[in-house]
N, C-alpha and C positions, 0 to 999 in steps of 0.2 A: 716141486709139487706137481700134481696132475695138471695138464694144460688148462682144463676147464675151470680149475680153481682160481686162476688168474682173472678170468671174466667175473667170477663171483666176488672176488676181492674188489675189483674195480667198481662193480655195481654197488657194493656195500660200504666202501671205505669212507665216503664222505659223511655218512650218517649213522652207521651202525654203532651201538653202544660200546662194543669192545674197542673198536678203533678210536672212537671219540675219547674214551677214558685213557687209552694208551697215549694218544697224541697229547692230551692235556697234561699228562704226567711228564712226558718228555719236554714239553715247552716250559713247564714249571722249573725243571732242572736247568734249562738254558738261561732262565732269568737270573740264575745265581752267578753267571759268569761276568766278571768286571770288564772283560774285553768286548768292545763293540767297534766296528762290525766283526763278525766271526767268520773264519774259514771253516766250513762244515762239510763233512763227507758222510753220506748215508750209505753204509755198507749193506748191500742187499735191499735196495730201495723198493722192490716189488713194483706195484703199479703207480707209485709216485705220490700218493696222498700225503705222507709225512714230509717228503722232500719239498712239496709245494708250501707246506706250513713253515718249514725251516727258512725259506728264502728271505723273509723280512729281517732275519737276524744277521744277515751278511751274504757272503757268496756260498751258496749251497750246491754241492755236486753229489752225484750218486752213481752206483753201479749195480748191475744185476746180471746174472749169468743167463737168464731166460730171455729169448727173443720175444716171447709172448708178453712178458712183463714190460719190456722196453717199448714195444708197440703201443701198449696201453698208457705208458708214460707220455708218449707222443700224442695220443688221443686226448690226454688230459692237458696238454700244453706244456709239459715239463720236458725241457730240452737238454739240460746240463747233466746228461747221463751217458754212461758208456757200458758196453758189454764187457764183463770181466768176471773171472773166477777168483773167489777170495783165497783159494789155495795157491794161486800163482800171480795175482795182481801185483804190480810194482807201483807203490806209492812213494813219492819223494820224501826222504826223511825230514821230519819237522814241518811238514807242509800244511797241517790242519790244527785248528784250535779245538775242534770238537769232532769226534767220530760217533755216530749213532749206529747201533747194530741191534735191530729190534726183531726178535724171533727169526734169527737166521743161523746162529751158531749151532743149533740143534740139528740142522739138515743133514741128510745122508750124503750130500755132495761135499760137505766139509769133512775132509779126510783127517785132519788133525786140528782140533779146536785150539790147542795151545799155540800152534804155529800161526794160526790166524790172529790170535790175540797179540802175539809178538809182532806181527806185521802192523797191527794197529798202534802198538806202543812206539815203534820206530817212526810211524807216519805222523804222530802227534808232536806239536811243538812243546818245549818245556812248560809245564803247568797245564797242558792241554787236558781236556775232559773226554772220557769214554762213557757213553750212556749205553747200557747193555740190558737187553731183556731176553729171557729164555724160558721155555716151559719147565714146570716143576714136577717132581715125583714120577718115577718110572711106573708106579702102580696106577697112575692115571691114564696110561696108554690106552687108546681106543681106536675105533675106525677113523676118527678124525686124524690121528697120527699117520695112519696108512695113506690117507688122501693127500696129506701135506708132506709126506716123505720124512717123517721124524726118525732120526737115528738114535737120539739120546734125549732124555729128560733129566734135569739136574736137581740135586739138593744144594742148599746154600753153601754148606761147608766145602763141597767139591768145587763149585764155580768160583768161590772166593780164593781157594788155593791156586787154581789155574791162573786167575788174574794176577795174584801176588807173585807167582813164579815168573811171570813175564815182566815184572818190575812195577806194576801198578800199585799206587797207594789207594786203597779203597776207602772212600769217604762215607758212603752210605750203601747199605744192602738190605733188601727186604723181600719177603714174599708179598704178593699183591693179589687182588681179586679175592681178598679174604672174606669179605662180607657175603659174597656169593658162593664161597667155596663149598659149603655143604650141599647146595643144589647142584653145582657142577660135578662134584665128586659122585653124588648119587646117580646122576644121569649117565656119567661115564661108566660106572660099574654096572648099571642096569643094561646098558648097551653091550657091555662085554659078555654078560651072561645070557642076554637075549639079543643076538646080533641081527636078527631078521633074515631076509632072503639072501642066500649066498651067491645067487646069480647076478646080483647088482654090484656095480663097482662101488667102492667105499666113498662116502661123502664127508666133507669137513663139516664143522659146526657153523660155517659162515653162511647164515641165512638171516634175512631181515625179519624180526618179530613184528607184531602189530605196533602201530605208532605209539599207543599208550604204554605198552610194555617196554618198548625201546626207550622211551623217555624216562621211565622209572629206573631201568637198569643203568642208563647213562648217568642219571642223578646219583645213584648209589656209588658208582665208580668215581665220579668227580668229588663226592663227599669223602670217599676213602683217600683220594689223592691229597686233599687238604689235611687229613689226619697224618699222612706220610710226611708232611712238612715237619712234624714233631717227633714221630716215633717210627720204628720199623715193626713190621707185623710178623708173627711167628709161623704162619702157615698161609697157603694160598695156591692157586693153580699156576702162577707165574713167579719168576724171580726177576728182580730189578736191581741193577747196580749202577752207582755213579762212582767213577774212579779217576785218578789223576796220574799223569806222567810227572811225578815229582818225588822228592825225597820226603821222609817222614818229618824232617825239620821244616820243609817248605809248606807242608799242608797241615792244617788243623783238622785232624781226623775226628769224625763223629763216632759215637758209640756204635759198634757194629758187631754184635755177638754172633758167633758161629752157630 
């Protein structure tokens, strides 16, 4: 992403409704793991907000290709990070119980998303968990995607196929941010047709709303996360997947319609 976006991420990550809702959902998935402590790898850790929250679950490490991101991890006090490119990083086979990859696979630096997923599969221990999030629907592309260097937005069927081709048993897959989807889609389409001044560099959607609005939006996402404990949702601005490195006989797969 554009270098200035890392500073914006760092400034917002601890309180912004989007990050709060995403982190809450990831932590809810980790609570399902019978193994404790966990060996966790955050692939594309950004400025380290999620990695910091993962640490109480075990030994949490991360990587990012960006020097700006790693400098902000250090400012946050997150030290177990390394600079690495997911296209080429070498992770020891079977070395992690959990790999998280939150809004990274979409990036234009990722040359082959299947190859990256295959690397994750090899790096997980038998029965290990992959937690993956990616942006949904190519038609939602906007100036935000330009600012954060989006190469691809996914449909659920496509992302599930890629995960399964790499050997993963998908336990749960859903669209998310569904309750806010009409608002997000409307704003994205409005900005596409009325983009504003062309002489300004594109900005992401990462800005702090007013405290009251931020609280309301955060509550909505957390309420949706509780709903996701029981069902998957048919549409939303993001895709979320929980998968295992295991055979079908080893995993009790939940209903996961394409």
